[in-house]
N, C-alpha and C positions, 0 to 999 in steps of 0.2 A: 141261448144255449145254457142249460142247467146241468152241470156235471155232478150234482148231488143226486140226480135222478138217473143218468145214464152216462156212460164213458164217451170220451172223444173218439173221433175216428181212429182206426188202427194206423200206426205209424207206417204200415206197409201199403196203405192206400195212396194212390196218386191224386194230387191236387195241383192244378196247373202243371201237370206233368212231373211233379216232384214228390217223392215219398217223404213222409213226415210233415209236410206243409199243412195238410188237412187237419192233423192232430193239433199243430201249433195254432191254427186258425180257430178250432173249436175251443181250445183253452183261452185264447185271447178274447173270444166273445164271452166266455164264462167269467173271465177275470173282470172285464168291463161291467158285467152284470152283477158282480159280487156272488156268483154261484159256482166258484171254482172248486168248492168242497175240499177234498184232500189232495187235489192236483196242485202242481207247481206250474208257474209260467214265467217265461222270460229268463232273467239272470239267474233265477233260483232253479232252473231246469236245464240239465245238460243237453237234453233233446232239443228244446227250443234254441238254446244258444248254438247248437251245431247247425241248426237249420238256418238261423239268422247269419251265421258266419259264412257258410258256404255260398249262400245266395247274396251276401253283402247287403242284406235287408237292414234298414234302420228301424229299430223297434217302435219308436214313437210314431214315425210315419205309418208303419204297419197298423198300429192301433188306431190311428186317425181314420184309416181307410176301412178297417173292420167295422167301426161304429156306423159308418154310412153305406156300406156296400154288401149286397148279397154275394153268394159265392161266385156267380157268373161275373159280376162287375169286378169283384176282387181278383179273380183269375186274370182278367184283362189287365187290370192295373199292374199286377205282379209281372206279367209278361212284358208289358211296355216299359216299366220302370227298372226291373232287375234282371229277369230271366233272359231277355233278349240281349242283354249287354255281357253275358257270360261267354267264355270260350265255348265253341260248339260241343265238345264232348263232356263238359262239366256236369250237366244234369244226369246224363247216362252214367257217368262214373260215380256220381253221388248215390244215385238210386241203387246200383249194384253193390257199392261198398257199404252203404248205411245198413242194408239188410243183413250184411255179414258180421257186423260188430259183435264181438264176443271175446271171451278170454283169449289173449294171445293175438288177436287181430290188430293190426296197426292201421288207423284211419288217417292216411297221409293228408287228407284234405282239411284236417283240423290242426290247430296249433299244438305243439308238444304239451302245453300246460292244460289243454282241454281234458276233462275227465274221460271222454270217449276216444281221445287219441290212441291210447293204448290201454285197453281195459284189461287189467290184470286179474288172475284168479283171486287174489287177495281182495280186490275191490268187488269183484262180481259175486263170489260165492256166498258171502253173508246175505247179500240181497236176494239171490235165488233161493237160499235155504229159508229165509223168512217168507217169501212169497209162494215158492213152489217146493216145499221141503221133500215131497215125494216124487219130484220130476227132475232127476239129474240130467235127463235128455234135453232139457231146455237150456240151450247153450248160446243163444244170441239175445242181445239186448232187446230187439223188437219182439221176439217170441215171449220174453219175460213180461214186457209191457202188455202184450195181448193176453197172456195168461192172467196177469193181475186185474185187467179190465174184465175178465170173465169170458174171454173168448176161448174156443177150443183150440188148442195147440197140439199138432202131431207132426210127424215127420213128412207127411205127404200133402197136408192141406191146413190152411188156417181159415177159420170161418167164424162167424158170430154165434155165440151160444145163447144169445138173447132173443 
């Protein structure tokens, strides 16, 4: 995976049934290959930290699997090792809530000290103004990530612009 040539998967895409996990996987592969470019991975990235936290994934074990497994094998491993051990509604709650993270939204699945637990206008607006200065309609964290990656973001659909 070379993130200097193309962006990772959208955080809204499901991988192993979980939104955000495919993006984290792509960034892990790029991190290991030394082709992360301007992206952040792991502890440096609120997105990845949130995914690892809610699924109780150990970063080092995840990286060890990413090195040796294709997507299908990695999905199987994630289900067996982590996802199947979660309370039944956790993944659905995560998928629904994660896509809503924006100013004023409280992400109760994350600890209070996590930057995405309560994304304030003060934290969000400078980032949005830098990435999408002419798009005040972009009000969620995932929409902003998609826009930054070059995907078309509108109120009705999000699709790849590449």
